[in-house]
GUMARZA-230400 format. One record per residue (C-alpha): x, y, z; residue number from 1; residue in three letters. Coordinates in Angstrom, 2 decimals. Layout:
N
<node X="X" Y="Y" Z="Z" pos="NUM" code="ALA"/>
...
END
This chain:
181
<node X="26.03" Y="108.96" Z="-67.90" pos="1" code="UNK"/>
<node X="25.98" Y="106.79" Z="-71.23" pos="2" code="UNK"/>
<node X="26.97" Y="107.92" Z="-74.39" pos="3" code="UNK"/>
<node X="26.57" Y="106.53" Z="-78.06" pos="4" code="UNK"/>
<node X="28.00" Y="106.56" Z="-81.60" pos="5" code="UNK"/>
<node X="26.80" Y="105.34" Z="-84.71" pos="6" code="UNK"/>
<node X="29.12" Y="104.87" Z="-87.83" pos="7" code="UNK"/>
<node X="26.08" Y="104.35" Z="-90.08" pos="8" code="UNK"/>
<node X="26.21" Y="101.93" Z="-93.84" pos="9" code="UNK"/>
<node X="23.89" Y="103.47" Z="-96.33" pos="10" code="UNK"/>
<node X="22.41" Y="100.02" Z="-96.37" pos="11" code="UNK"/>
<node X="21.63" Y="97.07" Z="-93.86" pos="12" code="UNK"/>
<node X="23.59" Y="94.68" Z="-96.08" pos="13" code="UNK"/>
<node X="26.72" Y="96.65" Z="-95.00" pos="14" code="UNK"/>
<node X="28.09" Y="97.01" Z="-91.54" pos="15" code="UNK"/>
<node X="27.54" Y="99.82" Z="-89.11" pos="16" code="UNK"/>
<node X="29.72" Y="100.69" Z="-86.20" pos="17" code="UNK"/>
<node X="28.15" Y="100.88" Z="-83.01" pos="18" code="UNK"/>
<node X="29.62" Y="102.19" Z="-79.92" pos="19" code="UNK"/>
<node X="28.58" Y="102.74" Z="-76.28" pos="20" code="UNK"/>
<node X="30.44" Y="104.35" Z="-73.38" pos="21" code="UNK"/>
<node X="30.15" Y="105.51" Z="-70.03" pos="22" code="UNK"/>
<node X="31.22" Y="108.98" Z="-69.03" pos="23" code="UNK"/>
<node X="34.21" Y="107.36" Z="-67.42" pos="24" code="UNK"/>
<node X="35.45" Y="106.33" Z="-70.65" pos="25" code="UNK"/>
<node X="34.60" Y="102.75" Z="-70.29" pos="26" code="UNK"/>
<node X="33.78" Y="100.68" Z="-73.30" pos="27" code="UNK"/>
<node X="30.53" Y="99.23" Z="-72.79" pos="28" code="UNK"/>
<node X="29.88" Y="98.21" Z="-76.27" pos="29" code="UNK"/>
<node X="31.54" Y="97.89" Z="-79.48" pos="30" code="UNK"/>
<node X="30.34" Y="95.86" Z="-82.47" pos="31" code="UNK"/>
<node X="29.40" Y="95.79" Z="-85.73" pos="32" code="UNK"/>
<node X="25.52" Y="95.42" Z="-86.69" pos="33" code="UNK"/>
<node X="23.70" Y="95.61" Z="-89.78" pos="34" code="UNK"/>
<node X="19.95" Y="95.88" Z="-89.24" pos="35" code="UNK"/>
<node X="17.72" Y="98.93" Z="-88.15" pos="36" code="UNK"/>
<node X="16.26" Y="97.04" Z="-85.93" pos="37" code="UNK"/>
<node X="19.38" Y="95.38" Z="-84.13" pos="38" code="UNK"/>
<node X="21.04" Y="99.19" Z="-84.09" pos="39" code="UNK"/>
<node X="18.11" Y="100.85" Z="-82.31" pos="40" code="UNK"/>
<node X="17.58" Y="97.67" Z="-79.94" pos="41" code="UNK"/>
<node X="21.22" Y="97.79" Z="-78.64" pos="42" code="UNK"/>
<node X="21.38" Y="101.75" Z="-78.42" pos="43" code="UNK"/>
<node X="17.41" Y="101.90" Z="-76.59" pos="44" code="UNK"/>
<node X="18.87" Y="98.78" Z="-74.22" pos="45" code="UNK"/>
<node X="21.76" Y="101.32" Z="-72.84" pos="46" code="UNK"/>
<node X="19.40" Y="104.31" Z="-73.09" pos="47" code="UNK"/>
<node X="22.09" Y="106.64" Z="-73.98" pos="48" code="UNK"/>
<node X="22.15" Y="110.54" Z="-72.94" pos="49" code="UNK"/>
<node X="23.45" Y="111.68" Z="-76.66" pos="50" code="UNK"/>
<node X="23.85" Y="109.57" Z="-79.52" pos="51" code="UNK"/>
<node X="26.19" Y="110.81" Z="-82.34" pos="52" code="UNK"/>
<node X="25.69" Y="109.53" Z="-85.83" pos="53" code="UNK"/>
<node X="27.97" Y="109.69" Z="-88.52" pos="54" code="UNK"/>
<node X="25.38" Y="110.20" Z="-91.48" pos="55" code="UNK"/>
<node X="23.90" Y="113.39" Z="-93.10" pos="56" code="UNK"/>
<node X="20.78" Y="114.15" Z="-91.09" pos="57" code="UNK"/>
<node X="19.52" Y="116.06" Z="-93.88" pos="58" code="UNK"/>
<node X="17.81" Y="115.52" Z="-97.07" pos="59" code="UNK"/>
<node X="18.59" Y="117.24" Z="-100.07" pos="60" code="UNK"/>
<node X="19.04" Y="116.42" Z="-103.91" pos="61" code="UNK"/>
<node X="21.97" Y="117.80" Z="-105.22" pos="62" code="UNK"/>
<node X="25.35" Y="118.91" Z="-104.04" pos="63" code="UNK"/>
<node X="26.70" Y="119.81" Z="-100.89" pos="64" code="UNK"/>
<node X="24.70" Y="121.29" Z="-97.82" pos="65" code="UNK"/>
<node X="25.49" Y="124.58" Z="-96.65" pos="66" code="UNK"/>
<node X="26.77" Y="123.07" Z="-93.34" pos="67" code="UNK"/>
<node X="29.48" Y="121.14" Z="-95.53" pos="68" code="UNK"/>
<node X="30.42" Y="123.90" Z="-97.35" pos="69" code="UNK"/>
<node X="31.07" Y="125.47" Z="-94.43" pos="70" code="UNK"/>
<node X="33.40" Y="122.98" Z="-93.02" pos="71" code="UNK"/>
<node X="34.94" Y="122.88" Z="-96.79" pos="72" code="UNK"/>
<node X="36.20" Y="126.41" Z="-96.48" pos="73" code="UNK"/>
<node X="38.20" Y="125.09" Z="-93.05" pos="74" code="UNK"/>
<node X="39.75" Y="122.44" Z="-95.20" pos="75" code="UNK"/>
<node X="37.36" Y="119.61" Z="-93.92" pos="76" code="UNK"/>
<node X="36.02" Y="117.06" Z="-97.23" pos="77" code="UNK"/>
<node X="32.67" Y="115.73" Z="-97.70" pos="78" code="UNK"/>
<node X="30.66" Y="113.28" Z="-100.23" pos="79" code="UNK"/>
<node X="28.01" Y="115.32" Z="-101.97" pos="80" code="UNK"/>
<node X="24.61" Y="114.45" Z="-101.00" pos="81" code="UNK"/>
<node X="23.91" Y="113.71" Z="-104.82" pos="82" code="UNK"/>
<node X="25.76" Y="110.58" Z="-104.98" pos="83" code="UNK"/>
<node X="23.27" Y="107.71" Z="-104.85" pos="84" code="UNK"/>
<node X="25.01" Y="106.19" Z="-101.59" pos="85" code="UNK"/>
<node X="24.63" Y="109.40" Z="-99.83" pos="86" code="UNK"/>
<node X="21.17" Y="109.76" Z="-100.39" pos="87" code="UNK"/>
<node X="20.84" Y="106.24" Z="-99.10" pos="88" code="UNK"/>
<node X="22.96" Y="107.13" Z="-96.09" pos="89" code="UNK"/>
<node X="20.69" Y="109.96" Z="-95.52" pos="90" code="UNK"/>
<node X="17.39" Y="108.63" Z="-95.80" pos="91" code="UNK"/>
<node X="18.54" Y="105.25" Z="-93.30" pos="92" code="UNK"/>
<node X="20.20" Y="107.89" Z="-90.95" pos="93" code="UNK"/>
<node X="16.78" Y="110.42" Z="-90.72" pos="94" code="UNK"/>
<node X="15.03" Y="107.33" Z="-89.93" pos="95" code="UNK"/>
<node X="17.46" Y="106.04" Z="-87.03" pos="96" code="UNK"/>
<node X="17.53" Y="109.75" Z="-85.62" pos="97" code="UNK"/>
<node X="13.40" Y="109.80" Z="-85.50" pos="98" code="UNK"/>
<node X="13.48" Y="106.35" Z="-84.07" pos="99" code="UNK"/>
<node X="15.71" Y="106.99" Z="-81.29" pos="100" code="UNK"/>
<node X="14.41" Y="110.67" Z="-80.55" pos="101" code="UNK"/>
<node X="11.05" Y="109.18" Z="-80.11" pos="102" code="UNK"/>
<node X="12.50" Y="107.16" Z="-77.47" pos="103" code="UNK"/>
<node X="13.58" Y="110.49" Z="-75.80" pos="104" code="UNK"/>
<node X="17.39" Y="110.37" Z="-76.80" pos="105" code="UNK"/>
<node X="19.24" Y="113.00" Z="-77.90" pos="106" code="UNK"/>
<node X="20.67" Y="113.31" Z="-81.86" pos="107" code="UNK"/>
<node X="23.58" Y="114.87" Z="-83.12" pos="108" code="UNK"/>
<node X="25.43" Y="114.72" Z="-86.16" pos="109" code="UNK"/>
<node X="29.13" Y="113.94" Z="-86.61" pos="110" code="UNK"/>
<node X="32.07" Y="113.56" Z="-89.33" pos="111" code="UNK"/>
<node X="34.52" Y="111.19" Z="-87.72" pos="112" code="UNK"/>
<node X="36.99" Y="111.98" Z="-90.49" pos="113" code="UNK"/>
<node X="36.70" Y="115.87" Z="-89.70" pos="114" code="UNK"/>
<node X="36.97" Y="114.97" Z="-86.16" pos="115" code="UNK"/>
<node X="40.18" Y="113.53" Z="-86.59" pos="116" code="UNK"/>
<node X="41.62" Y="115.79" Z="-88.92" pos="117" code="UNK"/>
<node X="40.76" Y="118.78" Z="-86.70" pos="118" code="UNK"/>
<node X="42.32" Y="116.56" Z="-83.81" pos="119" code="UNK"/>
<node X="45.22" Y="116.08" Z="-85.91" pos="120" code="UNK"/>
<node X="46.21" Y="113.00" Z="-84.33" pos="121" code="UNK"/>
<node X="45.64" Y="108.85" Z="-85.37" pos="122" code="UNK"/>
<node X="42.69" Y="107.19" Z="-83.55" pos="123" code="UNK"/>
<node X="45.23" Y="105.07" Z="-81.52" pos="124" code="UNK"/>
<node X="46.53" Y="108.16" Z="-79.97" pos="125" code="UNK"/>
<node X="43.45" Y="109.78" Z="-79.58" pos="126" code="UNK"/>
<node X="42.35" Y="106.63" Z="-77.23" pos="127" code="UNK"/>
<node X="45.47" Y="106.67" Z="-75.70" pos="128" code="UNK"/>
<node X="45.29" Y="110.57" Z="-74.74" pos="129" code="UNK"/>
<node X="41.80" Y="109.89" Z="-73.34" pos="130" code="UNK"/>
<node X="42.85" Y="106.48" Z="-71.34" pos="131" code="UNK"/>
<node X="40.95" Y="103.97" Z="-73.59" pos="132" code="UNK"/>
<node X="42.34" Y="100.66" Z="-74.02" pos="133" code="UNK"/>
<node X="40.79" Y="98.42" Z="-76.33" pos="134" code="UNK"/>
<node X="41.60" Y="94.62" Z="-75.95" pos="135" code="UNK"/>
<node X="41.33" Y="93.53" Z="-79.53" pos="136" code="UNK"/>
<node X="41.67" Y="95.02" Z="-83.20" pos="137" code="UNK"/>
<node X="39.02" Y="96.50" Z="-84.25" pos="138" code="UNK"/>
<node X="37.31" Y="97.24" Z="-87.51" pos="139" code="UNK"/>
<node X="37.16" Y="101.23" Z="-89.14" pos="140" code="UNK"/>
<node X="33.67" Y="100.99" Z="-88.77" pos="141" code="UNK"/>
<node X="33.85" Y="100.62" Z="-84.69" pos="142" code="UNK"/>
<node X="36.54" Y="103.06" Z="-84.68" pos="143" code="UNK"/>
<node X="34.51" Y="105.67" Z="-86.61" pos="144" code="UNK"/>
<node X="31.59" Y="104.84" Z="-84.28" pos="145" code="UNK"/>
<node X="33.72" Y="105.31" Z="-81.44" pos="146" code="UNK"/>
<node X="35.03" Y="108.63" Z="-82.16" pos="147" code="UNK"/>
<node X="31.31" Y="109.38" Z="-82.82" pos="148" code="UNK"/>
<node X="30.50" Y="108.36" Z="-78.86" pos="149" code="UNK"/>
<node X="33.50" Y="110.58" Z="-78.19" pos="150" code="UNK"/>
<node X="31.88" Y="113.28" Z="-79.58" pos="151" code="UNK"/>
<node X="28.50" Y="112.92" Z="-77.88" pos="152" code="UNK"/>
<node X="30.54" Y="112.90" Z="-74.73" pos="153" code="UNK"/>
<node X="32.13" Y="116.14" Z="-75.58" pos="154" code="UNK"/>
<node X="29.23" Y="117.66" Z="-77.08" pos="155" code="UNK"/>
<node X="27.65" Y="116.97" Z="-73.41" pos="156" code="UNK"/>
<node X="30.83" Y="118.72" Z="-71.91" pos="157" code="UNK"/>
<node X="31.05" Y="121.62" Z="-74.09" pos="158" code="UNK"/>
<node X="34.05" Y="120.54" Z="-75.29" pos="159" code="UNK"/>
<node X="32.88" Y="119.99" Z="-78.93" pos="160" code="UNK"/>
<node X="32.89" Y="122.44" Z="-82.20" pos="161" code="UNK"/>
<node X="29.90" Y="122.40" Z="-84.04" pos="162" code="UNK"/>
<node X="29.42" Y="123.85" Z="-87.52" pos="163" code="UNK"/>
<node X="25.86" Y="125.06" Z="-88.53" pos="164" code="UNK"/>
<node X="23.83" Y="126.06" Z="-91.38" pos="165" code="UNK"/>
<node X="20.26" Y="126.11" Z="-92.50" pos="166" code="UNK"/>
<node X="20.94" Y="122.49" Z="-93.96" pos="167" code="UNK"/>
<node X="22.20" Y="120.74" Z="-90.52" pos="168" code="UNK"/>
<node X="24.88" Y="121.23" Z="-87.86" pos="169" code="UNK"/>
<node X="27.84" Y="118.70" Z="-87.65" pos="170" code="UNK"/>
<node X="29.61" Y="118.65" Z="-84.18" pos="171" code="UNK"/>
<node X="33.47" Y="117.55" Z="-83.78" pos="172" code="UNK"/>
<node X="35.87" Y="117.18" Z="-80.77" pos="173" code="UNK"/>
<node X="36.91" Y="120.29" Z="-79.65" pos="174" code="UNK"/>
<node X="40.83" Y="119.86" Z="-79.10" pos="175" code="UNK"/>
<node X="40.59" Y="120.88" Z="-75.45" pos="176" code="UNK"/>
<node X="38.65" Y="117.78" Z="-75.02" pos="177" code="UNK"/>
<node X="41.52" Y="115.34" Z="-74.50" pos="178" code="UNK"/>
<node X="42.95" Y="117.15" Z="-71.76" pos="179" code="UNK"/>
<node X="40.13" Y="116.49" Z="-69.78" pos="180" code="UNK"/>
<node X="41.20" Y="112.92" Z="-68.82" pos="181" code="UNK"/>
END
């Protein structure tokens, strides 16, 4: 099976990370892309079972969503949707999620920073623990997209922790996930 993760930028003028991995944790694609059309083309070409997007997939005029407040009580941190860039990110995330769903792809929301805080590991150690070897340096956007792709696999395997409220669900990797590989 194929899985994907997107570290989405608020605008097409900034890089978004896109990762595609298979269930054997082989990295099939890891790049920065800019345009929605490019992102959708690459992802639909691979036809993943699940895409995990690092973007709020909910529109709200001000403040934090209830799901973010739930996670903040557990020590995770977020930017409020009242910020202009967060509103733009939310709108873009919703557009991309809708297009992917129209292609029959399941879409979930994630937050890589919260994921890594929950795991208590640096990125390089997470990769080592699950057996992923990268042969080049990667950008922060590519890192977050790869973490997001791992969330997609963890979700599929029932090894994610999903926080839910009336204003969305955010999934992160459960600690037990790293012991599966």
